[in-house]
C-alpha angles and dihedrals in degrees: 000000000000121000095246095061113110134215111179120155132170113213111201107135098322098112094047110022101189101035095128088141111318140315092269094056098047102028119154116273089212092056089080112071088204099058118208115255110291113213127210098251094204091069093055106040102083095040104045107027106060091130114053089217097044099080137029118189134193108221142179106230111200116205140187104220138007093253090070086058091048094053094044093050088061090071109013127048114230116214092205137003122200107185092175090064099034101241143093131208119232141156115239142179123211096279093047091046094051093047093051090054090050091050089055105262120144107224131208123176119226097215097194095052092043090053091047096048093048094049114106114244116252130186117262116246106288096007112148103166141030131044109323106273095008110067094168088073121071122224123239091263094047091048091054091046088054091057089053092048092051093046089049095046096041110029093161093053105031136048134157134226127198105220100178144295137304121246095263094049090058097042113091094217097036131101124276091280126191144270113249103235125196115201108212116200122192140117100265091191089072111067123228169175092195134175111263134224117197121191128184118196134189097021084151108054100216096053096093098175101067099065091048093046093055092042090055090046088058093047090050094052098049097039095047094041093109096041108034120066093204094054091047094050092048094051096040097052106024139050114226116199117193127189096191097181111032094167108029096159095056091040091061089059089047092054089062089062099263115137090238115168110166136044122277099258105150095202088079115071120334116340087236099039121120083220099057126117146066122283102237093196087067100055106073115125095230108100092339112184091006127135099357092285102101104037126088093232124159137081095283112024117209099163108066118215112196122246090251140016115276090006114208092233098061121005107031097102101053093040092046089048093054094047094046089054091054099233097186130183118241 
């Protein structure tokens, strides 16, 4: 493969589209032929949702035409869409619920799924590692520890680069935050230049599976280097750069069971809101703000697009990393 060939991929939720936590947490309400009791949401709204952050419901939103779905999808993320039955499944807070009613949706609450989603995560009996209740998914700290383990065990094949700080680490009143660590995999004994692959995982905090998937990809490459011809070829003649935890601040909230999507930037929504933050997946410079795909348009934006492409507050390190490594198209 020639040096100018490019392999640049951004891995948010592309590889596993519905990895909000796991299939058990976000299983389809329609998969059960005996649907849990569905409640009339109108009777509950005024009584139980005084605080926008105090409740989060899973609802079926029935619509009259597909254009209603298209418009909703610009500002709220449906979990499922069933055109054949005329409804979609989505999680909402009070503001979002009230707005859906105003826009003409008929809402029903799935009480079982709502209870499940709002239940704090707890460790399984005997669980000593992983996200509570989901031991197959490493935490942020465990992922970073895996990087150190690979670098120590395979010094010729693995190295790490600190490319900057997370939002919390740069905010004066934030938590401790994290270093953003890129795991670089290549056989350093074979000189370059080499084609480069850049992967970003867990841009959306609640999508547990992507960081684990790419971490296991890294482990597979280095552990099978001497026994697998494909692994050997990839590491001998390519550089693979992996940002396993692109949004560690948000991920720590998601690891508690919150349906946290964005980072923890307090400049977007209330500083204490569980819906605050900037959507890092909508801040890349390529076609930023184009075609209705990047902007947070809609009557009640939930996905925050930054005021400019590659905004300094959120995306500067990954974008700068990619540019500095001269990832060029053929």
